[in-house]
C-alpha positions in Angstrom: -107.7 65.2 -129.2 -104.5 63.3 -128.6 -102.4 66.4 -128.6 -104.7 68.3 -126.3 -104.6 65.5 -123.8 -100.8 65.5 -124.0 -100.7 69.3 -123.4 -102.9 68.9 -120.4 -100.9 66.0 -119.0 -104.0 63.8 -119.2 -103.0 61.4 -122.0 -101.8 58.6 -119.7 -105.1 58.6 -117.8 -107.4 58.4 -120.9 -107.8 55.9 -123.7 -108.9 56.9 -127.2 -111.2 54.3 -128.8 -112.0 55.2 -132.4 -115.3 53.9 -134.0 -115.0 54.5 -137.7 -116.3 53.3 -141.0 -113.4 54.6 -143.0 -110.8 52.2 -141.7 -111.0 49.1 -143.8 -107.4 48.2 -144.6 -104.5 47.4 -142.3 -102.8 50.6 -143.3 -105.8 52.7 -142.1 -105.8 50.9 -138.8 -102.0 51.3 -138.3 -102.3 55.1 -139.0 -105.0 55.5 -136.4 -103.0 53.6 -133.9 -99.9 55.6 -134.8 -101.7 58.9 -134.2 -102.6 57.9 -130.7 -105.7 55.7 -130.8 -105.7 53.0 -128.1 -108.3 50.8 -130.0 -110.1 50.9 -133.3 -113.6 49.5 -134.1 -114.0 49.4 -137.9 -117.8 48.8 -137.9 -118.1 49.1 -141.7 -115.6 46.4 -142.2 -117.6 44.2 -139.8 -120.8 45.0 -141.5 -119.3 44.1 -144.9 -118.1 40.8 -143.5 -121.6 40.0 -142.2 -123.1 40.9 -145.7 -120.6 38.6 -147.4 -121.5 35.7 -145.1 -125.3 36.3 -145.6 -125.0 36.5 -149.4 -123.1 33.2 -149.4 -119.8 34.6 -150.8 -118.0 33.5 -147.6 -119.1 29.9 -147.1 -116.3 28.5 -145.1 -116.7 30.6 -142.0 -119.6 31.9 -139.8 -120.0 35.6 -139.3 -118.4 35.4 -135.9 -115.4 33.4 -137.2 -114.9 35.7 -140.1 -114.9 38.8 -137.9 -112.5 37.1 -135.5 -110.1 36.2 -138.4 -110.3 39.8 -139.7 -109.5 41.3 -136.3 -106.7 38.8 -135.6 -105.0 39.3 -139.0 -105.4 43.1 -138.8 -103.9 43.2 -135.4 -101.0 41.0 -136.3 -100.3 43.0 -139.5 -100.6 46.4 -137.9 -98.2 45.5 -135.1 -95.4 44.3 -137.3 -92.5 46.6 -137.7 -92.1 48.2 -141.0 -88.9 47.5 -142.9 -86.5 50.4 -143.4 -85.9 51.5 -147.0 -82.7 53.2 -147.3 
């Protein structure tokens, strides 16, 4: 999709929002963003957080706070530059 929009000179006028259950780790989110996604909604990660709160495994945070912390930390981690290994 990204490459087709670039070929048609439409990429700057469109945003790609990815809703996926496969992206759970920061690396997965960073890859999607690196391949042209403007935003990612990892719904399965959010559902897993909700299940952990409901089962009592996450007791310090509410479901909203836990989702917020996940999104905040994932955003910060995926926007960090990678060190160069030479």
